[in-house]
Every structure is written in C-alpha cells, then in structure tokens.
Biopython code that builds the backbone (N, CA, C, O; Angstrom):
import numpy as np
from Bio.PDB.StructureBuilder import StructureBuilder

atoms = [
    (1, "MET", "N", (8.083, -1.504, -17.656)),
    (1, "MET", "CA", (9.491, -1.536, -17.411)),
    (1, "MET", "C", (9.801, -0.435, -16.403)),
    (1, "MET", "O", (9.268, 0.671, -16.501)),
    (2, "ARG", "N", (10.649, -0.733, -15.448)),
    (2, "ARG", "CA", (11.068, 0.248, -14.454)),
    (2, "ARG", "C", (12.547, 0.048, -14.180)),
    (2, "ARG", "O", (13.036, -1.078, -14.091)),
    (3, "ILE", "N", (13.244, 1.162, -14.047)),
    (3, "ILE", "CA", (14.682, 1.104, -13.780)),
    (3, "ILE", "C", (15.007, 2.146, -12.718)),
    (3, "ILE", "O", (14.400, 3.215, -12.678)),
    (4, "GLY", "N", (15.961, 1.828, -11.867)),
    (4, "GLY", "CA", (16.357, 2.744, -10.813)),
    (4, "GLY", "C", (17.669, 2.304, -10.204)),
    (4, "GLY", "O", (18.293, 1.345, -10.659)),
    (5, "GLY", "N", (18.073, 3.005, -9.184)),
    (5, "GLY", "CA", (19.321, 2.675, -8.512)),
    (5, "GLY", "C", (19.442, 3.432, -7.211)),
    (5, "GLY", "O", (18.552, 4.196, -6.838)),
    (6, "THR", "N", (20.546, 3.215, -6.523)),
    (6, "THR", "CA", (20.816, 3.897, -5.260)),
    (6, "THR", "C", (22.201, 4.519, -5.351)),
    (6, "THR", "O", (23.167, 3.872, -5.756)),
    (7, "PHE", "N", (22.275, 5.789, -4.966)),
    (7, "PHE", "CA", (23.525, 6.537, -5.041)),
    (7, "PHE", "C", (23.756, 7.262, -3.725)),
    (7, "PHE", "O", (22.827, 7.844, -3.165)),
    (8, "GLY", "N", (24.979, 7.232, -3.233)),
    (8, "GLY", "CA", (25.327, 7.954, -2.015)),
    (8, "GLY", "C", (26.094, 9.215, -2.338)),
    (8, "GLY", "O", (26.926, 9.240, -3.244)),
    (9, "SER", "N", (25.802, 10.267, -1.583)),
    (9, "SER", "CA", (26.498, 11.535, -1.772)),
    (9, "SER", "C", (26.606, 12.220, -0.414)),
    (9, "SER", "O", (25.635, 12.808, 0.061)),
    (10, "GLY", "N", (27.765, 12.152, 0.206)),
    (10, "GLY", "CA", (27.922, 12.746, 1.531)),
    (10, "GLY", "C", (27.059, 12.022, 2.555)),
    (10, "GLY", "O", (27.176, 10.808, 2.719)),
    (11, "ASN", "N", (26.198, 12.755, 3.242)),
    (11, "ASN", "CA", (25.301, 12.176, 4.244)),
    (11, "ASN", "C", (23.930, 11.846, 3.685)),
    (11, "ASN", "O", (23.007, 11.571, 4.451)),
    (12, "VAL", "N", (23.772, 11.866, 2.361)),
    (12, "VAL", "CA", (22.466, 11.639, 1.737)),
    (12, "VAL", "C", (22.557, 10.435, 0.791)),
    (12, "VAL", "O", (23.513, 10.295, 0.028)),
    (13, "VAL", "N", (21.530, 9.564, 0.863)),
    (13, "VAL", "CA", (21.407, 8.433, -0.060)),
    (13, "VAL", "C", (20.190, 8.700, -0.941)),
    (13, "VAL", "O", (19.084, 8.867, -0.428)),
    (14, "LEU", "N", (20.379, 8.743, -2.259)),
    (14, "LEU", "CA", (19.305, 8.989, -3.215)),
    (14, "LEU", "C", (18.936, 7.696, -3.916)),
    (14, "LEU", "O", (19.808, 6.916, -4.301)),
    (15, "THR", "N", (17.619, 7.469, -4.082)),
    (15, "THR", "CA", (17.117, 6.303, -4.802)),
    (15, "THR", "C", (16.139, 6.778, -5.874)),
    (15, "THR", "O", (14.937, 6.844, -5.616)),
    (16, "PRO", "N", (16.626, 7.111, -7.072)),
    (16, "PRO", "CA", (15.733, 7.553, -8.150)),
    (16, "PRO", "C", (15.252, 6.375, -9.002)),
    (16, "PRO", "O", (15.874, 5.312, -9.019)),
    (17, "TYR", "N", (14.138, 6.579, -9.705)),
    (17, "TYR", "CA", (13.634, 5.571, -10.636)),
    (17, "TYR", "C", (12.774, 6.236, -11.694)),
    (17, "TYR", "O", (12.254, 7.333, -11.492)),
    (18, "ILE", "N", (12.631, 5.555, -12.833)),
    (18, "ILE", "CA", (11.694, 5.936, -13.884)),
    (18, "ILE", "C", (11.034, 4.653, -14.379)),
    (18, "ILE", "O", (11.625, 3.576, -14.307)),
    (19, "GLY", "N", (9.827, 4.774, -14.872)),
    (19, "GLY", "CA", (9.125, 3.603, -15.371)),
    (19, "GLY", "C", (8.154, 3.969, -16.473)),
    (19, "GLY", "O", (7.620, 5.078, -16.498)),
    (20, "VAL", "N", (7.927, 3.041, -17.380)),
    (20, "VAL", "CA", (6.948, 3.189, -18.460)),
    (20, "VAL", "C", (6.175, 1.879, -18.534)),
    (20, "VAL", "O", (6.767, 0.800, -18.566)),
    (21, "TYR", "N", (4.835, 1.982, -18.563)),
    (21, "TYR", "CA", (3.984, 0.801, -18.527)),
    (21, "TYR", "C", (2.915, 0.880, -19.612)),
    (21, "TYR", "O", (2.506, 1.968, -20.018)),
    (22, "ALA", "N", (2.473, -0.277, -20.072)),
    (22, "ALA", "CA", (1.308, -0.398, -20.950)),
    (22, "ALA", "C", (0.226, -1.106, -20.149)),
    (22, "ALA", "O", (0.477, -2.156, -19.557)),
    (23, "VAL", "N", (-0.992, -0.533, -20.125)),
    (23, "VAL", "CA", (-2.094, -1.069, -19.333)),
    (23, "VAL", "C", (-3.233, -1.450, -20.279)),
    (23, "VAL", "O", (-3.635, -0.652, -21.125)),
    (24, "GLU", "N", (-3.748, -2.669, -20.135)),
    (24, "GLU", "CA", (-4.824, -3.158, -20.985)),
    (24, "GLU", "C", (-5.819, -3.943, -20.141)),
    (24, "GLU", "O", (-5.419, -4.766, -19.318)),
    (25, "GLU", "N", (-7.112, -3.695, -20.337)),
    (25, "GLU", "CA", (-8.186, -4.424, -19.657)),
    (25, "GLU", "C", (-8.538, -5.643, -20.497)),
    (25, "GLU", "O", (-8.937, -5.495, -21.652)),
    (26, "PHE", "N", (-8.400, -6.844, -19.944)),
    (26, "PHE", "CA", (-8.667, -8.068, -20.684)),
    (26, "PHE", "C", (-10.032, -8.672, -20.389)),
    (26, "PHE", "O", (-10.532, -9.469, -21.182)),
    (27, "GLU", "N", (-10.638, -8.316, -19.278)),
    (27, "GLU", "CA", (-11.890, -8.945, -18.855)),
    (27, "GLU", "C", (-13.126, -8.363, -19.523)),
    (27, "GLU", "O", (-14.146, -9.049, -19.587)),
    (28, "GLY", "N", (-13.089, -7.156, -20.012)),
    (28, "GLY", "CA", (-14.255, -6.569, -20.668)),
    (28, "GLY", "C", (-15.128, -5.801, -19.699)),
    (28, "GLY", "O", (-14.634, -5.217, -18.734)),
    (29, "GLU", "N", (-16.420, -5.800, -19.954)),
    (29, "GLU", "CA", (-17.357, -4.995, -19.178)),
    (29, "GLU", "C", (-17.713, -5.677, -17.852)),
    (29, "GLU", "O", (-17.867, -6.896, -17.786)),
    (30, "ASN", "N", (-17.838, -4.866, -16.808)),
    (30, "ASN", "CA", (-18.259, -5.349, -15.493)),
    (30, "ASN", "C", (-19.726, -5.004, -15.290)),
    (30, "ASN", "O", (-20.217, -4.011, -15.827)),
    (31, "GLU", "N", (-20.416, -5.818, -14.522)),
    (31, "GLU", "CA", (-21.855, -5.625, -14.343)),
    (31, "GLU", "C", (-22.225, -5.935, -12.901)),
    (31, "GLU", "O", (-21.685, -6.859, -12.293)),
    (32, "MET", "N", (-23.169, -5.139, -12.355)),
    (32, "MET", "CA", (-23.647, -5.335, -11.000)),
    (32, "MET", "C", (-25.154, -5.114, -10.984)),
    (32, "MET", "O", (-25.648, -4.167, -11.596)),
    (33, "THR", "N", (-25.891, -5.982, -10.288)),
    (33, "THR", "CA", (-27.340, -5.854, -10.174)),
    (33, "THR", "C", (-27.694, -5.414, -8.765)),
    (33, "THR", "O", (-27.323, -6.073, -7.794)),
    (34, "PHE", "N", (-28.414, -4.294, -8.648)),
    (34, "PHE", "CA", (-28.925, -3.798, -7.372)),
    (34, "PHE", "C", (-30.385, -4.191, -7.240)),
    (34, "PHE", "O", (-31.167, -4.005, -8.173)),
    (35, "SER", "N", (-30.756, -4.731, -6.095)),
    (35, "SER", "CA", (-32.150, -5.089, -5.834)),
    (35, "SER", "C", (-32.600, -4.442, -4.545)),
    (35, "SER", "O", (-31.908, -4.498, -3.529)),
    (36, "THR", "N", (-33.775, -3.823, -4.598)),
    (36, "THR", "CA", (-34.385, -3.249, -3.414)),
    (36, "THR", "C", (-35.875, -3.543, -3.481)),
    (36, "THR", "O", (-36.598, -2.961, -4.290)),
    (37, "GLY", "N", (-36.324, -4.448, -2.628)),
    (37, "GLY", "CA", (-37.714, -4.873, -2.678)),
    (37, "GLY", "C", (-38.006, -5.541, -4.016)),
    (37, "GLY", "O", (-37.230, -6.386, -4.463)),
    (38, "PRO", "N", (-39.113, -5.177, -4.662)),
    (38, "PRO", "CA", (-39.454, -5.799, -5.942)),
    (38, "PRO", "C", (-38.715, -5.186, -7.133)),
    (38, "PRO", "O", (-38.835, -5.676, -8.255)),
    (39, "THR", "N", (-37.957, -4.125, -6.894)),
    (39, "THR", "CA", (-37.285, -3.420, -7.981)),
    (39, "THR", "C", (-35.805, -3.804, -8.029)),
    (39, "THR", "O", (-35.146, -3.919, -6.996)),
    (40, "SER", "N", (-35.302, -3.997, -9.236)),
    (40, "SER", "CA", (-33.868, -4.215, -9.415)),
    (40, "SER", "C", (-33.423, -3.502, -10.687)),
    (40, "SER", "O", (-34.200, -3.325, -11.625)),
    (41, "PHE", "N", (-32.158, -3.099, -10.697)),
    (41, "PHE", "CA", (-31.599, -2.467, -11.884)),
    (41, "PHE", "C", (-30.132, -2.859, -12.006)),
    (41, "PHE", "O", (-29.489, -3.237, -11.027)),
    (42, "ILE", "N", (-29.625, -2.761, -13.214)),
    (42, "ILE", "CA", (-28.269, -3.196, -13.528)),
    (42, "ILE", "C", (-27.398, -1.971, -13.817)),
    (42, "ILE", "O", (-27.800, -1.060, -14.540)),
    (43, "ILE", "N", (-26.211, -1.972, -13.243)),
    (43, "ILE", "CA", (-25.198, -0.957, -13.544)),
    (43, "ILE", "C", (-24.062, -1.665, -14.250)),
    (43, "ILE", "O", (-23.546, -2.675, -13.771)),
    (44, "GLN", "N", (-23.675, -1.119, -15.405)),
    (44, "GLN", "CA", (-22.635, -1.743, -16.210)),
    (44, "GLN", "C", (-21.639, -0.679, -16.644)),
    (44, "GLN", "O", (-22.031, 0.413, -17.058)),
    (45, "ASP", "N", (-20.360, -0.994, -16.552)),
    (45, "ASP", "CA", (-19.359, -0.058, -17.065)),
    (45, "ASP", "C", (-18.741, -0.629, -18.330)),
    (45, "ASP", "O", (-18.784, -1.834, -18.578)),
    (46, "GLU", "N", (-18.172, 0.256, -19.114)),
    (46, "GLU", "CA", (-17.548, -0.155, -20.363)),
    (46, "GLU", "C", (-16.056, -0.381, -20.120)),
    (46, "GLU", "O", (-15.433, 0.305, -19.310)),
    (47, "ALA", "N", (-15.513, -1.332, -20.820)),
    (47, "ALA", "CA", (-14.079, -1.598, -20.706)),
    (47, "ALA", "C", (-13.293, -0.405, -21.249)),
    (47, "ALA", "O", (-13.654, 0.170, -22.275)),
    (48, "ARG", "N", (-12.234, -0.047, -20.563)),
    (48, "ARG", "CA", (-11.389, 1.053, -21.012)),
    (48, "ARG", "C", (-10.496, 0.596, -22.147)),
    (48, "ARG", "O", (-10.139, -0.578, -22.243)),
    (49, "ASP", "N", (-10.148, 1.522, -22.991)),
    (49, "ASP", "CA", (-9.149, 1.245, -24.011)),
    (49, "ASP", "C", (-7.784, 1.127, -23.329)),
    (49, "ASP", "O", (-7.597, 1.599, -22.207)),
    (50, "GLY", "N", (-6.857, 0.506, -24.005)),
    (50, "GLY", "CA", (-5.503, 0.420, -23.472)),
    (50, "GLY", "C", (-4.889, 1.810, -23.371)),
    (50, "GLY", "O", (-5.221, 2.703, -24.150)),
    (51, "TYR", "N", (-3.999, 1.983, -22.415)),
    (51, "TYR", "CA", (-3.333, 3.279, -22.243)),
    (51, "TYR", "C", (-1.934, 3.060, -21.694)),
    (51, "TYR", "O", (-1.591, 1.957, -21.271)),
    (52, "GLY", "N", (-1.146, 4.093, -21.701)),
    (52, "GLY", "CA", (0.219, 4.026, -21.188)),
    (52, "GLY", "C", (0.345, 4.828, -19.909)),
    (52, "GLY", "O", (-0.461, 5.716, -19.631)),
    (53, "GLN", "N", (1.358, 4.506, -19.143)),
    (53, "GLN", "CA", (1.632, 5.243, -17.909)),
    (53, "GLN", "C", (3.142, 5.424, -17.791)),
    (53, "GLN", "O", (3.911, 4.480, -17.968)),
    (54, "ALA", "N", (3.545, 6.643, -17.491)),
    (54, "ALA", "CA", (4.951, 6.949, -17.238)),
    (54, "ALA", "C", (5.058, 7.464, -15.817)),
    (54, "ALA", "O", (4.186, 8.201, -15.358)),
    (55, "GLU", "N", (6.119, 7.085, -15.114)),
    (55, "GLU", "CA", (6.298, 7.543, -13.743)),
    (55, "GLU", "C", (7.767, 7.816, -13.463)),
    (55, "GLU", "O", (8.661, 7.293, -14.129)),
    (56, "PHE", "N", (7.983, 8.651, -12.457)),
    (56, "PHE", "CA", (9.331, 8.941, -11.994)),
    (56, "PHE", "C", (9.266, 9.156, -10.495)),
    (56, "PHE", "O", (8.200, 9.428, -9.943)),
    (57, "GLY", "N", (10.378, 9.036, -9.856)),
    (57, "GLY", "CA", (10.398, 9.293, -8.422)),
    (57, "GLY", "C", (11.812, 9.280, -7.897)),
    (57, "GLY", "O", (12.740, 8.781, -8.533)),
    (58, "VAL", "N", (11.945, 9.847, -6.713)),
    (58, "VAL", "CA", (13.219, 9.831, -6.017)),
    (58, "VAL", "C", (12.944, 9.873, -4.515)),
    (58, "VAL", "O", (12.051, 10.584, -4.052)),
    (59, "THR", "N", (13.720, 9.105, -3.771)),
    (59, "THR", "CA", (13.671, 9.121, -2.310)),
    (59, "THR", "C", (15.047, 9.529, -1.816)),
    (59, "THR", "O", (16.062, 9.041, -2.312)),
    (60, "ALA", "N", (15.080, 10.416, -0.849)),
    (60, "ALA", "CA", (16.335, 10.859, -0.250)),
    (60, "ALA", "C", (16.307, 10.520, 1.234)),
    (60, "ALA", "O", (15.333, 10.819, 1.926)),
    (61, "GLN", "N", (17.379, 9.894, 1.723)),
    (61, "GLN", "CA", (17.500, 9.556, 3.137)),
    (61, "GLN", "C", (18.791, 10.155, 3.674)),
    (61, "GLN", "O", (19.836, 10.077, 3.027)),
    (62, "THR", "N", (18.716, 10.750, 4.854)),
    (62, "THR", "CA", (19.906, 11.274, 5.506)),
    (62, "THR", "C", (20.234, 10.412, 6.707)),
    (62, "THR", "O", (19.399, 9.636, 7.172)),
    (63, "PHE", "N", (21.433, 10.548, 7.202)),
    (63, "PHE", "CA", (21.847, 9.798, 8.380)),
    (63, "PHE", "C", (21.305, 10.425, 9.661)),
    (63, "PHE", "O", (21.547, 9.909, 10.752)),
    (64, "TYR", "N", (20.583, 11.520, 9.539)),
    (64, "TYR", "CA", (19.997, 12.198, 10.693)),
    (64, "TYR", "C", (18.528, 11.826, 10.878)),
    (64, "TYR", "O", (17.850, 12.422, 11.714)),
    (65, "GLY", "N", (18.025, 10.860, 10.124)),
    (65, "GLY", "CA", (16.652, 10.397, 10.272)),
    (65, "GLY", "C", (15.645, 11.083, 9.376)),
    (65, "GLY", "O", (14.466, 10.730, 9.421)),
    (66, "LEU", "N", (16.046, 12.039, 8.570)),
    (66, "LEU", "CA", (15.123, 12.744, 7.684)),
    (66, "LEU", "C", (15.020, 12.003, 6.354)),
    (66, "LEU", "O", (16.038, 11.666, 5.750)),
    (67, "GLU", "N", (13.787, 11.747, 5.894)),
    (67, "GLU", "CA", (13.535, 11.109, 4.611)),
    (67, "GLU", "C", (12.557, 11.970, 3.825)),
    (67, "GLU", "O", (11.625, 12.536, 4.395)),
    (68, "ALA", "N", (12.767, 12.069, 2.524)),
    (68, "ALA", "CA", (11.872, 12.836, 1.661)),
    (68, "ALA", "C", (11.662, 12.056, 0.372)),
    (68, "ALA", "O", (12.552, 11.338, -0.083)),
    (69, "MET", "N", (10.471, 12.203, -0.217)),
    (69, "MET", "CA", (10.178, 11.522, -1.478)),
    (69, "MET", "C", (9.409, 12.434, -2.404)),
    (69, "MET", "O", (8.631, 13.284, -1.971)),
    (70, "LEU", "N", (9.644, 12.240, -3.688)),
    (70, "LEU", "CA", (8.931, 12.937, -4.743)),
    (70, "LEU", "C", (8.551, 11.886, -5.770)),
    (70, "LEU", "O", (9.404, 11.123, -6.224)),
    (71, "LYS", "N", (7.271, 11.839, -6.142)),
    (71, "LYS", "CA", (6.793, 10.859, -7.120)),
    (71, "LYS", "C", (5.852, 11.556, -8.087)),
    (71, "LYS", "O", (5.022, 12.366, -7.675)),
    (72, "GLY", "N", (5.978, 11.246, -9.362)),
    (72, "GLY", "CA", (5.081, 11.782, -10.371)),
    (72, "GLY", "C", (4.662, 10.688, -11.336)),
    (72, "GLY", "O", (5.421, 9.754, -11.594)),
    (73, "GLU", "N", (3.456, 10.803, -11.867)),
    (73, "GLU", "CA", (2.978, 9.837, -12.856)),
    (73, "GLU", "C", (2.082, 10.547, -13.857)),
    (73, "GLU", "O", (1.453, 11.559, -13.546)),
    (74, "TRP", "N", (2.037, 9.999, -15.058)),
    (74, "TRP", "CA", (1.217, 10.561, -16.125)),
    (74, "TRP", "C", (0.598, 9.409, -16.914)),
    (74, "TRP", "O", (1.304, 8.503, -17.357)),
    (75, "ASN", "N", (-0.729, 9.448, -17.087)),
    (75, "ASN", "CA", (-1.445, 8.474, -17.901)),
    (75, "ASN", "C", (-1.754, 9.110, -19.257)),
    (75, "ASN", "O", (-2.132, 10.280, -19.323)),
    (76, "PHE", "N", (-1.596, 8.344, -20.332)),
    (76, "PHE", "CA", (-1.803, 8.901, -21.668)),
    (76, "PHE", "C", (-2.326, 7.824, -22.605)),
    (76, "PHE", "O", (-2.089, 6.634, -22.396)),
    (77, "GLY", "N", (-3.044, 8.252, -23.645)),
    (77, "GLY", "CA", (-3.579, 7.338, -24.646)),
    (77, "GLY", "C", (-4.886, 6.710, -24.206)),
    (77, "GLY", "O", (-5.210, 6.705, -23.019)),
    (78, "GLY", "N", (-5.647, 6.175, -25.170)),
    (78, "GLY", "CA", (-6.923, 5.548, -24.844)),
    (78, "GLY", "C", (-7.870, 6.542, -24.197)),
    (78, "GLY", "O", (-7.969, 7.685, -24.645)),
    (79, "ASP", "N", (-8.568, 6.121, -23.149)),
    (79, "ASP", "CA", (-9.487, 6.994, -22.418)),
    (79, "ASP", "C", (-8.818, 7.694, -21.244)),
    (79, "ASP", "O", (-9.484, 8.424, -20.511)),
    (80, "ALA", "N", (-7.535, 7.494, -21.048)),
    (80, "ALA", "CA", (-6.851, 8.021, -19.855)),
    (80, "ALA", "C", (-5.965, 9.197, -20.223)),
    (80, "ALA", "O", (-5.153, 9.116, -21.145)),
    (81, "GLU", "N", (-6.127, 10.275, -19.502)),
    (81, "GLU", "CA", (-5.210, 11.393, -19.633)),
    (81, "GLU", "C", (-5.215, 12.164, -18.327)),
    (81, "GLU", "O", (-6.265, 12.607, -17.861)),
    (82, "GLY", "N", (-4.071, 12.318, -17.755)),
    (82, "GLY", "CA", (-3.959, 13.047, -16.496)),
    (82, "GLY", "C", (-2.768, 12.537, -15.713)),
    (82, "GLY", "O", (-2.127, 11.555, -16.087)),
    (83, "GLY", "N", (-2.489, 13.217, -14.631)),
    (83, "GLY", "CA", (-1.331, 12.838, -13.845)),
    (83, "GLY", "C", (-1.427, 13.296, -12.419)),
    (83, "GLY", "O", (-2.419, 13.888, -11.993)),
    (84, "ALA", "N", (-0.384, 13.011, -11.698)),
    (84, "ALA", "CA", (-0.326, 13.372, -10.281)),
    (84, "ALA", "C", (1.131, 13.539, -9.871)),
    (84, "ALA", "O", (2.031, 12.932, -10.451)),
    (85, "VAL", "N", (1.342, 14.369, -8.864)),
    (85, "VAL", "CA", (2.658, 14.540, -8.251)),
    (85, "VAL", "C", (2.453, 14.454, -6.745)),
    (85, "VAL", "O", (1.539, 15.068, -6.195)),
    (86, "ARG", "N", (3.311, 13.689, -6.087)),
    (86, "ARG", "CA", (3.239, 13.541, -4.633)),
    (86, "ARG", "C", (4.583, 13.914, -4.035)),
    (86, "ARG", "O", (5.638, 13.600, -4.586)),
    (87, "LEU", "N", (4.524, 14.586, -2.903)),
    (87, "LEU", "CA", (5.715, 15.005, -2.179)),
    (87, "LEU", "C", (5.493, 14.666, -0.719)),
    (87, "LEU", "O", (4.426, 14.950, -0.175)),
    (88, "GLY", "N", (6.469, 14.072, -0.082)),
    (88, "GLY", "CA", (6.304, 13.707, 1.320)),
    (88, "GLY", "C", (7.628, 13.720, 2.050)),
    (88, "GLY", "O", (8.697, 13.665, 1.443)),
    (89, "ALA", "N", (7.533, 13.795, 3.372)),
    (89, "ALA", "CA", (8.743, 13.789, 4.216)),
    (89, "ALA", "C", (8.389, 13.201, 5.565)),
    (89, "ALA", "O", (7.241, 13.268, 6.006)),
    (90, "ARG", "N", (9.389, 12.622, 6.218)),
    (90, "ARG", "CA", (9.233, 12.163, 7.593)),
    (90, "ARG", "C", (10.573, 12.221, 8.291)),
    (90, "ARG", "O", (11.633, 12.201, 7.664)),
    (91, "TRP", "N", (10.493, 12.295, 9.600)),
    (91, "TRP", "CA", (11.697, 12.370, 10.414)),
    (91, "TRP", "C", (11.607, 11.302, 11.474)),
    (91, "TRP", "O", (10.697, 11.323, 12.302)),
    (92, "ARG", "N", (12.529, 10.376, 11.461)),
    (92, "ARG", "CA", (12.595, 9.305, 12.456)),
    (92, "ARG", "C", (13.622, 9.667, 13.515)),
    (92, "ARG", "O", (14.739, 10.081, 13.205)),
    (93, "TRP", "N", (13.228, 9.504, 14.762)),
    (93, "TRP", "CA", (14.190, 9.747, 15.840)),
    (93, "TRP", "C", (14.115, 8.681, 16.877)),
    (93, "TRP", "O", (14.855, 8.724, 17.860)),
]
sb = StructureBuilder()
sb.init_structure("model")
sb.init_model(0)
sb.init_chain("A")
sb.init_seg("    ")
for serial, (resi, resn, name, xyz) in enumerate(atoms, 1):
    if name == "N":
        sb.init_residue(resn, " ", resi, " ")
    sb.init_atom(name, np.array(xyz, "f"), 0.0, 1.0, " ", f" {name:<3s}", serial, name[0])
structure = sb.get_structure()
C-alpha cells in the first residue's frame, strides 16, 4: 500500500509519500549449472522468508528549475533487515 499527494506552498511544490509492503517469494529455490570442459557444478540459493518493507519520500520542485528528493526504505522480518536513505538534487535551466 502506498499513499501520497501533492501540495503547493509559495514557489515550492512538495510531493510526499509513504508506503508499506509485504514481500513473499513464491517460486522457491533457484538453481544454475556451470560447465567448464568435463567439469560441471550446481549453484543453488534458498528461498527467502517473507518480509516487510516500509518506505517514505518527498520531492520538492521550485519554479526556478531546482528539484530535490529524499527517499528512505527499511526492510524488516524474515531474513531481511536493513535500510537505505537517498538524497538527490538537480537544476534544470
């Protein structure tokens, strides 16, 4: 689920959002066979447990061409734990 909106304030337009997701692997284990000459071996990974993800973000745009964004996410539960924060800006002229 994700919800957000757009709000104007003076010369700045803000677009914030928040989201919460449930992630589940349905296919199971993946497998790959490597062969080199007469030798071959199999690499197999295990299916991850289900986990949740929460995210937030906001984008700000000015009428002068400057745009900035902030995004954060956090994975939790199952085999997943950790997060990230991203910050960026650009100027269009």
